[in-house]
PyMOL Python script that loads the backbone (N, CA, C, O; Angstrom):
from pymol import cmd

cmd.read_pdbstr("""\
ATOM      1  N   MET A   1     -64.841-125.066  24.339  1.00  0.00           N
ATOM      2  CA  MET A   1     -66.642-125.893  24.490  1.00  0.00           C
ATOM      3  C   MET A   1     -67.259-125.897  23.648  1.00  0.00           C
ATOM      4  O   MET A   1     -66.994-124.984  22.865  1.00  0.00           O
ATOM      5  N   PHE A   2     -67.848-126.368  23.433  1.00  0.00           N
ATOM      6  CA  PHE A   2     -69.155-126.580  22.600  1.00  0.00           C
ATOM      7  C   PHE A   2     -70.768-126.439  23.019  1.00  0.00           C
ATOM      8  O   PHE A   2     -71.335-127.093  23.894  1.00  0.00           O
ATOM      9  N   ARG A   3     -71.270-125.558  22.282  1.00  0.00           N
ATOM     10  CA  ARG A   3     -72.524-125.153  23.121  1.00  0.00           C
ATOM     11  C   ARG A   3     -73.590-125.042  22.094  1.00  0.00           C
ATOM     12  O   ARG A   3     -73.497-124.370  21.067  1.00  0.00           O
ATOM     13  N   LEU A   4     -74.915-125.968  22.565  1.00  0.00           N
ATOM     14  CA  LEU A   4     -75.342-126.369  21.374  1.00  0.00           C
ATOM     15  C   LEU A   4     -77.134-125.222  22.301  1.00  0.00           C
ATOM     16  O   LEU A   4     -77.406-125.315  23.498  1.00  0.00           O
ATOM     17  N   TRP A   5     -77.811-124.487  21.455  1.00  0.00           N
ATOM     18  CA  TRP A   5     -78.428-124.267  21.853  1.00  0.00           C
ATOM     19  C   TRP A   5     -80.234-124.420  21.094  1.00  0.00           C
ATOM     20  O   TRP A   5     -80.422-124.177  19.902  1.00  0.00           O
ATOM     21  N   GLY A   6     -81.295-124.818  21.974  1.00  0.00           N
ATOM     22  CA  GLY A   6     -82.230-125.513  21.552  1.00  0.00           C
ATOM     23  C   GLY A   6     -83.582-125.346  21.881  1.00  0.00           C
ATOM     24  O   GLY A   6     -84.063-125.634  22.977  1.00  0.00           O
ATOM     25  N   LYS A   7     -84.250-124.837  20.841  1.00  0.00           N
ATOM     26  CA  LYS A   7     -85.797-123.619  21.389  1.00  0.00           C
ATOM     27  C   LYS A   7     -87.217-123.883  21.088  1.00  0.00           C
ATOM     28  O   LYS A   7     -87.383-123.976  19.871  1.00  0.00           O
ATOM     29  N   GLU A   8     -88.206-124.022  21.714  1.00  0.00           N
ATOM     30  CA  GLU A   8     -89.503-124.949  21.090  1.00  0.00           C
ATOM     31  C   GLU A   8     -90.011-123.678  20.773  1.00  0.00           C
ATOM     32  O   GLU A   8     -89.946-122.764  21.595  1.00  0.00           O
ATOM     33  N   PHE A   9     -90.723-123.467  19.188  1.00  0.00           N
ATOM     34  CA  PHE A   9     -91.263-122.331  19.061  1.00  0.00           C
ATOM     35  C   PHE A   9     -92.778-122.494  18.480  1.00  0.00           C
ATOM     36  O   PHE A   9     -93.087-123.359  17.660  1.00  0.00           O
ATOM     37  N   LYS A  10     -93.788-121.413  19.097  1.00  0.00           N
ATOM     38  CA  LYS A  10     -94.807-122.040  18.424  1.00  0.00           C
ATOM     39  C   LYS A  10     -95.539-120.707  17.661  1.00  0.00           C
ATOM     40  O   LYS A  10     -95.090-119.703  18.213  1.00  0.00           O
ATOM     41  N   ASP A  11     -96.670-120.266  16.408  1.00  0.00           N
ATOM     42  CA  ASP A  11     -96.809-119.623  16.550  1.00  0.00           C
ATOM     43  C   ASP A  11     -95.486-118.374  16.368  1.00  0.00           C
ATOM     44  O   ASP A  11     -95.494-117.362  17.070  1.00  0.00           O
ATOM     45  N   ASN A  12     -94.970-118.500  15.876  1.00  0.00           N
ATOM     46  CA  ASN A  12     -93.162-117.575  16.106  1.00  0.00           C
ATOM     47  C   ASN A  12     -93.420-116.837  17.017  1.00  0.00           C
ATOM     48  O   ASN A  12     -93.491-115.609  17.066  1.00  0.00           O
ATOM     49  N   ARG A  13     -93.577-117.684  17.833  1.00  0.00           N
ATOM     50  CA  ARG A  13     -93.272-117.583  19.461  1.00  0.00           C
ATOM     51  C   ARG A  13     -92.053-118.337  20.168  1.00  0.00           C
ATOM     52  O   ARG A  13     -91.990-119.557  20.022  1.00  0.00           O
ATOM     53  N   MET A  14     -91.035-117.650  20.961  1.00  0.00           N
ATOM     54  CA  MET A  14     -90.048-118.411  21.449  1.00  0.00           C
ATOM     55  C   MET A  14     -91.023-119.318  22.954  1.00  0.00           C
ATOM     56  O   MET A  14     -91.759-118.506  23.515  1.00  0.00           O
ATOM     57  N   LEU A  15     -91.087-120.643  23.536  1.00  0.00           N
ATOM     58  CA  LEU A  15     -91.920-120.735  24.018  1.00  0.00           C
ATOM     59  C   LEU A  15     -90.439-121.535  25.433  1.00  0.00           C
ATOM     60  O   LEU A  15     -90.436-121.516  26.664  1.00  0.00           O
ATOM     61  N   LYS A  16     -90.078-121.742  25.070  1.00  0.00           N
ATOM     62  CA  LYS A  16     -88.598-122.141  25.805  1.00  0.00           C
ATOM     63  C   LYS A  16     -87.197-122.480  24.960  1.00  0.00           C
ATOM     64  O   LYS A  16     -87.213-122.852  23.787  1.00  0.00           O
ATOM     65  N   ASP A  17     -85.904-122.280  25.799  1.00  0.00           N
ATOM     66  CA  ASP A  17     -85.184-122.561  25.664  1.00  0.00           C
ATOM     67  C   ASP A  17     -84.338-122.825  26.818  1.00  0.00           C
ATOM     68  O   ASP A  17     -84.644-122.790  28.010  1.00  0.00           O
ATOM     69  N   THR A  18     -82.563-123.254  25.943  1.00  0.00           N
ATOM     70  CA  THR A  18     -81.257-123.951  27.042  1.00  0.00           C
ATOM     71  C   THR A  18     -80.617-123.992  26.204  1.00  0.00           C
ATOM     72  O   THR A  18     -80.788-124.369  25.044  1.00  0.00           O
ATOM     73  N   VAL A  19     -79.595-123.497  26.859  1.00  0.00           N
ATOM     74  CA  VAL A  19     -78.097-123.732  26.804  1.00  0.00           C
ATOM     75  C   VAL A  19     -77.955-125.505  27.119  1.00  0.00           C
ATOM     76  O   VAL A  19     -78.544-126.132  27.999  1.00  0.00           O
ATOM     77  N   ILE A  20     -76.847-126.112  25.952  1.00  0.00           N
ATOM     78  CA  ILE A  20     -75.874-127.301  26.307  1.00  0.00           C
ATOM     79  C   ILE A  20     -74.734-127.266  26.554  1.00  0.00           C
ATOM     80  O   ILE A  20     -74.081-127.327  25.513  1.00  0.00           O
ATOM     81  N   CYS A  21     -73.944-127.176  27.697  1.00  0.00           N
ATOM     82  CA  CYS A  21     -72.628-127.034  27.108  1.00  0.00           C
ATOM     83  C   CYS A  21     -71.766-128.094  27.594  1.00  0.00           C
ATOM     84  O   CYS A  21     -71.983-128.720  28.631  1.00  0.00           O
ATOM     85  N   ASP A  22     -70.423-128.347  26.535  1.00  0.00           N
ATOM     86  CA  ASP A  22     -70.585-129.984  26.843  1.00  0.00           C
ATOM     87  C   ASP A  22     -68.370-129.948  26.386  1.00  0.00           C
ATOM     88  O   ASP A  22     -67.798-129.969  25.297  1.00  0.00           O
ATOM     89  N   ASP A  23     -67.934-129.905  27.509  1.00  0.00           N
ATOM     90  CA  ASP A  23     -66.284-129.948  27.511  1.00  0.00           C
ATOM     91  C   ASP A  23     -65.363-131.650  27.529  1.00  0.00           C
ATOM     92  O   ASP A  23     -64.176-131.948  27.665  1.00  0.00           O
ATOM     93  N   SER A  24     -66.588-132.429  27.325  1.00  0.00           N
ATOM     94  CA  SER A  24     -65.754-133.870  26.562  1.00  0.00           C
ATOM     95  C   SER A  24     -65.396-134.013  25.432  1.00  0.00           C
ATOM     96  O   SER A  24     -65.957-133.613  24.412  1.00  0.00           O
ATOM     97  N   ASP A  25     -64.021-134.841  25.583  1.00  0.00           N
ATOM     98  CA  ASP A  25     -63.415-134.653  24.617  1.00  0.00           C
ATOM     99  C   ASP A  25     -64.086-135.824  23.131  1.00  0.00           C
ATOM    100  O   ASP A  25     -63.318-136.058  22.198  1.00  0.00           O
ATOM    101  N   ASP A  26     -65.087-136.245  23.133  1.00  0.00           N
ATOM    102  CA  ASP A  26     -65.909-136.210  22.469  1.00  0.00           C
ATOM    103  C   ASP A  26     -65.827-136.166  20.862  1.00  0.00           C
ATOM    104  O   ASP A  26     -65.071-135.265  20.497  1.00  0.00           O
ATOM    105  N   THR A  27     -66.438-136.944  19.730  1.00  0.00           N
ATOM    106  CA  THR A  27     -66.432-135.851  18.005  1.00  0.00           C
ATOM    107  C   THR A  27     -67.231-135.314  18.648  1.00  0.00           C
ATOM    108  O   THR A  27     -67.921-135.429  19.661  1.00  0.00           O
ATOM    109  N   ARG A  28     -66.860-134.298  17.350  1.00  0.00           N
ATOM    110  CA  ARG A  28     -68.343-132.816  17.865  1.00  0.00           C
ATOM    111  C   ARG A  28     -69.690-133.738  16.915  1.00  0.00           C
ATOM    112  O   ARG A  28     -70.734-133.095  16.810  1.00  0.00           O
ATOM    113  N   THR A  29     -69.683-135.088  16.291  1.00  0.00           N
ATOM    114  CA  THR A  29     -71.454-135.730  15.861  1.00  0.00           C
ATOM    115  C   THR A  29     -71.710-136.118  17.110  1.00  0.00           C
ATOM    116  O   THR A  29     -72.732-135.449  17.263  1.00  0.00           O
ATOM    117  N   HIS A  30     -71.566-136.714  18.185  1.00  0.00           N
ATOM    118  CA  HIS A  30     -71.100-137.163  19.375  1.00  0.00           C
ATOM    119  C   HIS A  30     -71.260-135.505  20.338  1.00  0.00           C
ATOM    120  O   HIS A  30     -72.430-135.172  20.148  1.00  0.00           O
ATOM    121  N   LYS A  31     -70.902-134.940  20.806  1.00  0.00           N
ATOM    122  CA  LYS A  31     -71.625-133.794  20.770  1.00  0.00           C
ATOM    123  C   LYS A  31     -73.181-132.918  20.765  1.00  0.00           C
ATOM    124  O   LYS A  31     -73.905-132.438  21.638  1.00  0.00           O
ATOM    125  N   ILE A  32     -73.207-132.990  19.701  1.00  0.00           N
ATOM    126  CA  ILE A  32     -74.765-132.293  18.927  1.00  0.00           C
ATOM    127  C   ILE A  32     -75.639-134.106  19.973  1.00  0.00           C
ATOM    128  O   ILE A  32     -76.382-134.148  20.953  1.00  0.00           O
ATOM    129  N   PHE A  33     -75.187-134.965  19.325  1.00  0.00           N
ATOM    130  CA  PHE A  33     -76.130-136.455  19.797  1.00  0.00           C
ATOM    131  C   PHE A  33     -76.941-136.123  21.160  1.00  0.00           C
ATOM    132  O   PHE A  33     -78.131-136.205  21.467  1.00  0.00           O
ATOM    133  N   ASN A  34     -75.571-135.643  21.955  1.00  0.00           N
ATOM    134  CA  ASN A  34     -75.500-135.941  24.012  1.00  0.00           C
ATOM    135  C   ASN A  34     -75.818-134.485  24.395  1.00  0.00           C
ATOM    136  O   ASN A  34     -76.319-134.156  25.470  1.00  0.00           O
ATOM    137  N   SER A  35     -75.513-133.743  23.512  1.00  0.00           N
ATOM    138  CA  SER A  35     -76.365-131.843  23.761  1.00  0.00           C
ATOM    139  C   SER A  35     -78.023-132.560  23.574  1.00  0.00           C
ATOM    140  O   SER A  35     -78.748-132.709  24.558  1.00  0.00           O
ATOM    141  N   LEU A  36     -78.512-133.008  21.986  1.00  0.00           N
ATOM    142  CA  LEU A  36     -79.913-132.989  21.536  1.00  0.00           C
ATOM    143  C   LEU A  36     -80.520-133.651  22.926  1.00  0.00           C
ATOM    144  O   LEU A  36     -81.248-133.027  23.698  1.00  0.00           O
ATOM    145  N   GLU A  37     -80.044-135.197  23.139  1.00  0.00           N
ATOM    146  CA  GLU A  37     -80.561-135.835  24.524  1.00  0.00           C
ATOM    147  C   GLU A  37     -81.104-135.248  25.717  1.00  0.00           C
ATOM    148  O   GLU A  37     -82.069-135.108  26.468  1.00  0.00           O
ATOM    149  N   ALA A  38     -79.572-134.915  25.366  1.00  0.00           N
ATOM    150  CA  ALA A  38     -79.942-133.432  26.966  1.00  0.00           C
ATOM    151  C   ALA A  38     -81.442-132.417  26.856  1.00  0.00           C
ATOM    152  O   ALA A  38     -82.262-132.353  27.772  1.00  0.00           O
ATOM    153  N   ILE A  39     -81.566-131.679  25.548  1.00  0.00           N
ATOM    154  CA  ILE A  39     -82.613-130.323  25.650  1.00  0.00           C
ATOM    155  C   ILE A  39     -83.762-131.888  25.542  1.00  0.00           C
ATOM    156  O   ILE A  39     -84.921-131.968  25.950  1.00  0.00           O
ATOM    157  N   CYS A  40     -83.425-132.325  25.265  1.00  0.00           N
ATOM    158  CA  CYS A  40     -85.140-133.446  25.059  1.00  0.00           C
ATOM    159  C   CYS A  40     -85.816-133.943  26.219  1.00  0.00           C
ATOM    160  O   CYS A  40     -86.981-133.918  26.616  1.00  0.00           O
ATOM    161  N   TYR A  41     -84.496-134.500  26.733  1.00  0.00           N
ATOM    162  CA  TYR A  41     -84.713-135.230  28.658  1.00  0.00           C
ATOM    163  C   TYR A  41     -85.340-133.601  29.117  1.00  0.00           C
ATOM    164  O   TYR A  41     -86.390-133.614  29.759  1.00  0.00           O
ATOM    165  N   GLU A  42     -84.811-132.445  28.847  1.00  0.00           N
ATOM    166  CA  GLU A  42     -85.182-130.925  29.545  1.00  0.00           C
ATOM    167  C   GLU A  42     -86.539-130.871  29.412  1.00  0.00           C
ATOM    168  O   GLU A  42     -87.191-131.125  30.424  1.00  0.00           O
ATOM    169  N   PHE A  43     -87.505-130.422  27.740  1.00  0.00           N
ATOM    170  CA  PHE A  43     -88.035-130.227  27.865  1.00  0.00           C
ATOM    171  C   PHE A  43     -89.168-131.544  27.751  1.00  0.00           C
ATOM    172  O   PHE A  43     -90.254-131.398  27.189  1.00  0.00           O
ATOM    173  N   ASP A  44     -88.806-132.619  28.268  1.00  0.00           N
ATOM    174  CA  ASP A  44     -89.315-133.550  28.686  1.00  0.00           C
ATOM    175  C   ASP A  44     -90.583-134.466  26.717  1.00  0.00           C
ATOM    176  O   ASP A  44     -91.738-134.844  26.524  1.00  0.00           O
ATOM    177  N   LEU A  45     -89.441-134.357  25.978  1.00  0.00           N
ATOM    178  CA  LEU A  45     -89.987-134.452  24.925  1.00  0.00           C
ATOM    179  C   LEU A  45     -89.226-135.445  23.947  1.00  0.00           C
ATOM    180  O   LEU A  45     -88.031-135.165  23.855  1.00  0.00           O
ATOM    181  N   SER A  46     -89.797-136.989  22.885  1.00  0.00           N
ATOM    182  CA  SER A  46     -88.699-137.797  22.580  1.00  0.00           C
ATOM    183  C   SER A  46     -87.919-137.944  21.539  1.00  0.00           C
ATOM    184  O   SER A  46     -88.513-137.662  20.498  1.00  0.00           O
ATOM    185  N   LYS A  47     -86.282-138.435  21.315  1.00  0.00           N
ATOM    186  CA  LYS A  47     -86.017-137.709  20.522  1.00  0.00           C
ATOM    187  C   LYS A  47     -86.060-137.968  19.149  1.00  0.00           C
ATOM    188  O   LYS A  47     -85.858-139.113  18.743  1.00  0.00           O
ATOM    189  N   PRO A  48     -86.323-136.952  18.307  1.00  0.00           N
ATOM    190  CA  PRO A  48     -86.181-136.516  17.139  1.00  0.00           C
ATOM    191  C   PRO A  48     -85.403-137.520  16.221  1.00  0.00           C
ATOM    192  O   PRO A  48     -84.244-137.931  16.172  1.00  0.00           O
ATOM    193  N   ILE A  49     -86.445-137.709  15.584  1.00  0.00           N
ATOM    194  CA  ILE A  49     -85.461-138.343  13.804  1.00  0.00           C
ATOM    195  C   ILE A  49     -85.190-137.548  13.373  1.00  0.00           C
ATOM    196  O   ILE A  49     -85.625-136.400  13.291  1.00  0.00           O
ATOM    197  N   TRP A  50     -84.068-138.280  12.872  1.00  0.00           N
ATOM    198  CA  TRP A  50     -83.125-136.903  11.858  1.00  0.00           C
ATOM    199  C   TRP A  50     -83.172-137.761  10.398  1.00  0.00           C
ATOM    200  O   TRP A  50     -82.538-138.784  10.140  1.00  0.00           O
ATOM    201  N   LEU A  51     -84.080-137.063   9.559  1.00  0.00           N
ATOM    202  CA  LEU A  51     -84.261-137.253   8.498  1.00  0.00           C
ATOM    203  C   LEU A  51     -83.018-137.089   7.563  1.00  0.00           C
ATOM    204  O   LEU A  51     -82.006-136.751   8.176  1.00  0.00           O
ATOM    205  N   ASP A  52     -82.887-137.234   6.368  1.00  0.00           N
ATOM    206  CA  ASP A  52     -81.717-137.044   4.532  1.00  0.00           C
ATOM    207  C   ASP A  52     -81.936-135.291   4.766  1.00  0.00           C
ATOM    208  O   ASP A  52     -80.920-134.599   4.704  1.00  0.00           O
ATOM    209  N   SER A  53     -83.318-134.598   5.040  1.00  0.00           N
ATOM    210  CA  SER A  53     -83.248-133.220   4.628  1.00  0.00           C
ATOM    211  C   SER A  53     -82.036-132.358   6.348  1.00  0.00           C
ATOM    212  O   SER A  53     -80.991-131.743   6.559  1.00  0.00           O
ATOM    213  N   THR A  54     -82.915-132.804   6.880  1.00  0.00           N
ATOM    214  CA  THR A  54     -82.465-132.257   7.786  1.00  0.00           C
ATOM    215  C   THR A  54     -81.613-132.340   8.530  1.00  0.00           C
ATOM    216  O   THR A  54     -81.567-131.628   9.533  1.00  0.00           O
ATOM    217  N   ILE A  55     -80.055-133.881   8.022  1.00  0.00           N
ATOM    218  CA  ILE A  55     -78.817-133.569   8.224  1.00  0.00           C
ATOM    219  C   ILE A  55     -78.294-132.295   7.464  1.00  0.00           C
ATOM    220  O   ILE A  55     -77.630-131.339   7.866  1.00  0.00           O
ATOM    221  N   ALA A  56     -78.856-132.628   6.139  1.00  0.00           N
ATOM    222  CA  ALA A  56     -78.979-131.403   4.640  1.00  0.00           C
ATOM    223  C   ALA A  56     -78.120-129.981   5.387  1.00  0.00           C
ATOM    224  O   ALA A  56     -77.043-129.387   5.321  1.00  0.00           O
ATOM    225  N   GLU A  57     -79.820-129.933   6.324  1.00  0.00           N
ATOM    226  CA  GLU A  57     -79.676-128.640   6.191  1.00  0.00           C
ATOM    227  C   GLU A  57     -79.183-128.629   7.547  1.00  0.00           C
ATOM    228  O   GLU A  57     -79.060-127.474   7.955  1.00  0.00           O
ATOM    229  N   PHE A  58     -78.753-129.792   8.656  1.00  0.00           N
ATOM    230  CA  PHE A  58     -77.761-129.221   9.398  1.00  0.00           C
ATOM    231  C   PHE A  58     -75.730-129.401   8.918  1.00  0.00           C
ATOM    232  O   PHE A  58     -74.827-129.096   9.697  1.00  0.00           O
ATOM    233  N   LYS A  59     -75.576-129.814   7.853  1.00  0.00           N
ATOM    234  CA  LYS A  59     -74.713-129.536   7.887  1.00  0.00           C
ATOM    235  C   LYS A  59     -74.055-128.472   6.682  1.00  0.00           C
ATOM    236  O   LYS A  59     -72.949-128.175   6.229  1.00  0.00           O
ATOM    237  N   ARG A  60     -75.908-128.009   6.431  1.00  0.00           N
ATOM    238  CA  ARG A  60     -74.988-126.434   5.675  1.00  0.00           C
ATOM    239  C   ARG A  60     -74.646-124.857   6.680  1.00  0.00           C
ATOM    240  O   ARG A  60     -73.808-123.956   6.635  1.00  0.00           O
ATOM    241  N   HIS A  61     -75.869-125.211   7.558  1.00  0.00           N
ATOM    242  CA  HIS A  61     -75.758-124.397   8.430  1.00  0.00           C
ATOM    243  C   HIS A  61     -75.675-124.449  10.485  1.00  0.00           C
ATOM    244  O   HIS A  61     -76.181-123.649  11.271  1.00  0.00           O
ATOM    245  N   SER A  62     -75.033-125.422  10.715  1.00  0.00           N
ATOM    246  CA  SER A  62     -74.862-126.442  11.997  1.00  0.00           C
ATOM    247  C   SER A  62     -76.306-125.228  12.683  1.00  0.00           C
ATOM    248  O   SER A  62     -76.220-124.295  13.482  1.00  0.00           O
ATOM    249  N   LYS A  63     -77.289-125.691  12.073  1.00  0.00           N
ATOM    250  CA  LYS A  63     -79.117-124.945  13.181  1.00  0.00           C
ATOM    251  C   LYS A  63     -80.206-125.869  12.002  1.00  0.00           C
ATOM    252  O   LYS A  63     -80.438-125.904  10.794  1.00  0.00           O
ATOM    253  N   VAL A  64     -80.653-126.554  13.307  1.00  0.00           N
ATOM    254  CA  VAL A  64     -82.131-126.855  11.785  1.00  0.00           C
ATOM    255  C   VAL A  64     -82.758-127.378  12.844  1.00  0.00           C
ATOM    256  O   VAL A  64     -82.453-127.704  13.991  1.00  0.00           O
ATOM    257  N   ARG A  65     -84.476-127.372  11.628  1.00  0.00           N
ATOM    258  CA  ARG A  65     -85.710-127.855  12.631  1.00  0.00           C
ATOM    259  C   ARG A  65     -86.068-128.726  12.255  1.00  0.00           C
ATOM    260  O   ARG A  65     -86.058-129.186  11.113  1.00  0.00           O
ATOM    261  N   PHE A  66     -86.905-129.529  14.301  1.00  0.00           N
ATOM    262  CA  PHE A  66     -87.723-130.656  14.118  1.00  0.00           C
ATOM    263  C   PHE A  66     -88.296-130.034  13.765  1.00  0.00           C
ATOM    264  O   PHE A  66     -88.046-128.868  14.072  1.00  0.00           O
ATOM    265  N   TYR A  67     -89.511-130.289  12.850  1.00  0.00           N
ATOM    266  CA  TYR A  67     -90.560-130.364  12.854  1.00  0.00           C
ATOM    267  C   TYR A  67     -91.783-132.004  13.348  1.00  0.00           C
ATOM    268  O   TYR A  67     -91.451-133.188  13.387  1.00  0.00           O
ATOM    269  N   GLN A  68     -92.851-131.518  13.577  1.00  0.00           N
ATOM    270  CA  GLN A  68     -93.666-132.670  13.718  1.00  0.00           C
ATOM    271  C   GLN A  68     -93.398-134.115  12.743  1.00  0.00           C
ATOM    272  O   GLN A  68     -93.472-135.188  13.343  1.00  0.00           O
ATOM    273  N   ASP A  69     -93.108-134.132  11.336  1.00  0.00           N
ATOM    274  CA  ASP A  69     -92.658-135.322  11.016  1.00  0.00           C
ATOM    275  C   ASP A  69     -91.152-136.371  11.152  1.00  0.00           C
ATOM    276  O   ASP A  69     -90.819-137.461  10.686  1.00  0.00           O
ATOM    277  N   ASN A  70     -90.522-135.347  12.055  1.00  0.00           N
ATOM    278  CA  ASN A  70     -89.604-135.721  13.065  1.00  0.00           C
ATOM    279  C   ASN A  70     -89.609-136.662  14.138  1.00  0.00           C
ATOM    280  O   ASN A  70     -88.846-137.627  14.185  1.00  0.00           O
ATOM    281  N   PHE A  71     -90.361-136.419  14.894  1.00  0.00           N
ATOM    282  CA  PHE A  71     -90.617-137.020  15.564  1.00  0.00           C
ATOM    283  C   PHE A  71     -92.216-138.035  15.805  1.00  0.00           C
ATOM    284  O   PHE A  71     -93.313-137.630  15.422  1.00  0.00           O
ATOM    285  N   VAL A  72     -91.969-139.475  16.561  1.00  0.00           N
ATOM    286  CA  VAL A  72     -93.150-140.381  16.472  1.00  0.00           C
ATOM    287  C   VAL A  72     -94.196-139.618  16.953  1.00  0.00           C
ATOM    288  O   VAL A  72     -95.009-139.196  16.131  1.00  0.00           O
ATOM    289  N   ASP A  73     -94.388-139.260  18.567  1.00  0.00           N
ATOM    290  CA  ASP A  73     -94.833-138.455  19.705  1.00  0.00           C
ATOM    291  C   ASP A  73     -95.581-137.278  18.450  1.00  0.00           C
ATOM    292  O   ASP A  73     -95.069-136.766  17.455  1.00  0.00           O
ATOM    293  N   SER A  74     -96.951-137.161  19.020  1.00  0.00           N
ATOM    294  CA  SER A  74     -97.334-135.781  19.174  1.00  0.00           C
ATOM    295  C   SER A  74     -96.684-134.313  19.830  1.00  0.00           C
ATOM    296  O   SER A  74     -96.333-134.225  21.007  1.00  0.00           O
ATOM    297  N   ILE A  75     -96.619-133.480  19.095  1.00  0.00           N
ATOM    298  CA  ILE A  75     -95.976-132.331  19.735  1.00  0.00           C
ATOM    299  C   ILE A  75     -96.544-130.988  19.816  1.00  0.00           C
ATOM    300  O   ILE A  75     -96.988-130.337  18.871  1.00  0.00           O
ATOM    301  N   ASP A  76     -96.484-130.644  21.028  1.00  0.00           N
ATOM    302  CA  ASP A  76     -97.765-129.344  21.519  1.00  0.00           C
ATOM    303  C   ASP A  76     -97.008-128.079  20.752  1.00  0.00           C
ATOM    304  O   ASP A  76     -97.467-126.956  20.961  1.00  0.00           O
ATOM    305  N   PHE A  77     -96.334-128.164  20.233  1.00  0.00           N
ATOM    306  CA  PHE A  77     -95.757-126.662  19.484  1.00  0.00           C
ATOM    307  C   PHE A  77     -95.236-126.959  17.568  1.00  0.00           C
ATOM    308  O   PHE A  77     -95.576-127.906  16.859  1.00  0.00           O
ATOM    309  N   ASP A  78     -94.648-126.178  17.324  1.00  0.00           N
ATOM    310  CA  ASP A  78     -94.535-125.776  16.338  1.00  0.00           C
ATOM    311  C   ASP A  78     -93.809-126.551  15.624  1.00  0.00           C
ATOM    312  O   ASP A  78     -94.188-127.082  14.581  1.00  0.00           O
ATOM    313  N   TYR A  79     -91.933-126.759  16.497  1.00  0.00           N
ATOM    314  CA  TYR A  79     -91.107-127.306  15.826  1.00  0.00           C
ATOM    315  C   TYR A  79     -89.932-126.575  16.906  1.00  0.00           C
ATOM    316  O   TYR A  79     -89.991-125.479  17.463  1.00  0.00           O
ATOM    317  N   LEU A  80     -88.651-127.835  16.974  1.00  0.00           N
ATOM    318  CA  LEU A  80     -87.886-128.005  18.002  1.00  0.00           C
ATOM    319  C   LEU A  80     -86.416-127.510  16.847  1.00  0.00           C
ATOM    320  O   LEU A  80     -86.113-128.192  15.868  1.00  0.00           O
ATOM    321  N   GLU A  81     -85.719-126.294  17.229  1.00  0.00           N
ATOM    322  CA  GLU A  81     -84.783-125.655  16.605  1.00  0.00           C
ATOM    323  C   GLU A  81     -83.251-126.246  18.185  1.00  0.00           C
ATOM    324  O   GLU A  81     -83.291-126.284  19.414  1.00  0.00           O
ATOM    325  N   ILE A  82     -82.089-126.596  17.052  1.00  0.00           N
ATOM    326  CA  ILE A  82     -81.277-126.462  17.976  1.00  0.00           C
ATOM    327  C   ILE A  82     -79.916-125.354  16.921  1.00  0.00           C
ATOM    328  O   ILE A  82     -79.811-124.964  15.758  1.00  0.00           O
ATOM    329  N   HIS A  83     -79.349-125.272  17.834  1.00  0.00           N
ATOM    330  CA  HIS A  83     -77.773-124.305  16.594  1.00  0.00           C
ATOM    331  C   HIS A  83     -76.429-124.652  17.509  1.00  0.00           C
ATOM    332  O   HIS A  83     -76.368-124.549  18.734  1.00  0.00           O
ATOM    333  N   VAL A  84     -75.604-124.990  16.817  1.00  0.00           N
ATOM    334  CA  VAL A  84     -74.423-124.491  16.993  1.00  0.00           C
ATOM    335  C   VAL A  84     -74.119-123.168  17.765  1.00  0.00           C
ATOM    336  O   VAL A  84     -74.498-122.230  17.064  1.00  0.00           O
ATOM    337  N   ILE A  85     -73.709-122.838  18.662  1.00  0.00           N
ATOM    338  CA  ILE A  85     -73.585-121.519  18.628  1.00  0.00           C
ATOM    339  C   ILE A  85     -72.166-121.397  19.230  1.00  0.00           C
ATOM    340  O   ILE A  85     -71.703-120.282  19.473  1.00  0.00           O
ATOM    341  N   GLU A  86     -71.451-122.562  19.483  1.00  0.00           N
ATOM    342  CA  GLU A  86     -69.508-122.409  19.833  1.00  0.00           C
ATOM    343  C   GLU A  86     -69.564-124.028  19.443  1.00  0.00           C
ATOM    344  O   GLU A  86     -70.400-124.912  19.629  1.00  0.00           O
ATOM    345  N   GLU A  87     -68.001-123.963  18.684  1.00  0.00           N
ATOM    346  CA  GLU A  87     -67.461-125.540  18.810  1.00  0.00           C
ATOM    347  C   GLU A  87     -65.763-124.898  19.588  1.00  0.00           C
ATOM    348  O   GLU A  87     -64.889-125.703  19.911  1.00  0.00           O
TER     349      GLU A  87
END
""", "prot")
cmd.dss("prot")
cmd.show_as("cartoon", "prot")
cmd.util.cbc("prot")
cmd.orient("prot")
């Protein structure tokens, strides 16, 4: 089972969090993108843009933070963090 934890932070405090579970036979990349889309839908956000630095950080740690630079729209929190907690 694949699980991705999504969290919104503002002033070092967690505002919202959710865990998305995916039991499909998709590739890991598809599971990540589908789960991120589900998190954004639940939090009512536009999908963030994956910058080169974002991709590199995610490859290293299976965790990444999306800041204002990653979003086209304005956000009312400091960052969105996603973390793979189970594969």
